[in-house]
N, C-alpha and C positions, 0 to 999 in steps of 0.2 A: 466211710473211711476218711481219715484226715488227709489234708494236702501233703503234710510231711510223710505220712505213711505211704501215700501214692508215689512220692518222689523217691523214697527209699526202695520201693518195689520196682519202679521203672529203672533206677540206676542199677539195681541188682541184676535185672534182665540184661541190660547192656553189658555189664561186667561178665555175665555168663556167656553171652554171644561172643565177646572178644576172647574169652578163655577157650571156647569151642573152636573159634577160627584159628587159634594158635595151635591147638591140639590136633585138629583134623585138617590136613593141608588143603583139601578141596574146598573147604569153607572159607579159608583165609586168603585164597587167591586162585587165579586161573593160570594153567599152563597152556600157552599158545606157542607151539613150536619150541624154540629155545628160550622163549621169554616166560618169566613168572610175574604175572600182573597181581600185585598185592591188593586186597580189598579191605583189609582191616581199617585202614584210614577212613573208609567210607562209613563204617559203623561208628567210629569216633566222631566224624563230622555230623552224622545224623543225631547222635546223642547230644552234641552241642547245640544244634539247631532246635531240637525238641525240648531239651531240659536246661539249656543255658551254658555259658562258658565255664562256670565252676564245675558242673557235672561233666562236661566235655573234657575238662582237664583231668578230672579223676579217671575217666574212662581211658584217656590217653596215657595216664600213668599206669593203668592196668596193662595196657598194650606194651608199654616200655618195660615194665617189670617182667612180663612173660617173655619178651624178647631176650632180656638179660638172662633169666633163668634157663631158657632153652639153649642159649648160646653156651652156658656153662655146663649143662647136663647132656644135651643131645643136639649139637649144632648141625644145621642143615648143609653147611659147606665150610671149607677152610676160611673163606672170607667172613662168613657169619661168626665163626669161632674167634677170629681175630678182632673184628670190629664191635660186635655186640656184647662182648665181655667187658667193654669199657662202659661204665654206667652213664657217662656223659652222652655217648653216642646212642645208647639204648633208650635213655629216659628223655633227654631234653627235646629232641624233635618230636617225640610222641606227645609229651606234655603240651608243647606249643601247638601241635595240630588241634587238640581239643580246645585250648584256650582261644586260639585265633579263629577257628571255625565259628565259635559262638560269638565272638566280637565282630567278625566280618559280617556274618549273616545279620546280626542285629543292626548294624550300621547301614548295610546295603538295603535292608528291608524298609528302611525309612524313606528311601528314594525310588526303589525299583520294585517290580512285582516280586512276590515270594518265589516264583519259579526261577526267574533270572537270578535272584539273590542266592538261592540254594545252589543253582548250577555254578555260579561263579565261586561260591564258597567251597564246593567240592573240588573244582579245578585247582584253586589256590592251595587248598590243604594238601592235596595229593603232591603237587609240585614242591611245596614246602618240605614235606617229609622226605622226598627223594633227594632234593638239593642239600637239605641239612645233614642227612645221614652220610651222603657221599662227601660233602664238604668237610665235615668233622672227621670222617675216616681218612681223608687226604691229609688233613692237619696232623692228626695223631699217628697215622700208620702208613705214610707214603712208602717207606722203605719195605715194610712188611708186605703190603699189598703188591708192590712191584715185584717182590720175589714170588708171590703166589701166581701172579699173572705172567711171570717170567719175562718182564720188560724192565727197562731202566726207569728211574723215578721220572725223568723227562717225558717218557712215553705214557706214563700213568694217567696224567690229566686228560689227554684225548680219549683214553679208554673210559674214564669216569663220565666225561661229557657224552660219549656214545651210550653209556648206560642210562643217563638222564633222558636222552632222545629215545632209546629203544624201549625202556621200561617206564620212565617217568611220564612221558607224553601219553602213552596208552592208559596208564593208571589215572592220569588227570582227565582224559576223555571219558573213561568209564565212570569216574566219580561225578563228572559234570552231568551225566545221564542218570546214574543211580541215586544220588543224594536227593534231588528234587522228587523223584518218583516215590521214594520211600519216606523221606523226612516230612514232607508237607502233609500227606494224609495222616501220618502219625501225630504230627504236631496239632492238627485240627482236632483229632480224636482226644488227645490229652487235654487241650484247652476246653473242649466241650465238657469234660468230666471233672473240671476243677471247681 
């Protein structure tokens, strides 16, 4: 099998995983009490580490497109219906997660161990996604979100920062652990068969 065929096959597997994570809620995240810890960014970061930033960006695009389509057809909440129907919010953070994960890992791996590099990559990409989504949501929809949360626009920013702390930090911790555990053995396996 040629290298190009293997790359297409592996990319297709990652796309299928992201689609399944979006369609089957328990695969896309964990419910811990009132928190919903998203795990799809872990898949995107793993794809970028294993296959590079270009493929990571494509897998991130897949995640963004499915977020957008889901928000249009079957939103999980009023907030999701409000913010993810905006293609900028649905696509840009997810594209950047894939791109930045690949670039950060490649740069860090030149100086640090693969485990540390993958852990930092997971942590950064999880926080990047959370901060970008909430930041763009605030820029585009501060009034709409304040109405949903039944607070004034002035009170919205502390709520969003609370979401970063309550969801973003646990997601980043989970990514710090999961990305190296999954990406590095998979990366070695792929490199052995090239």
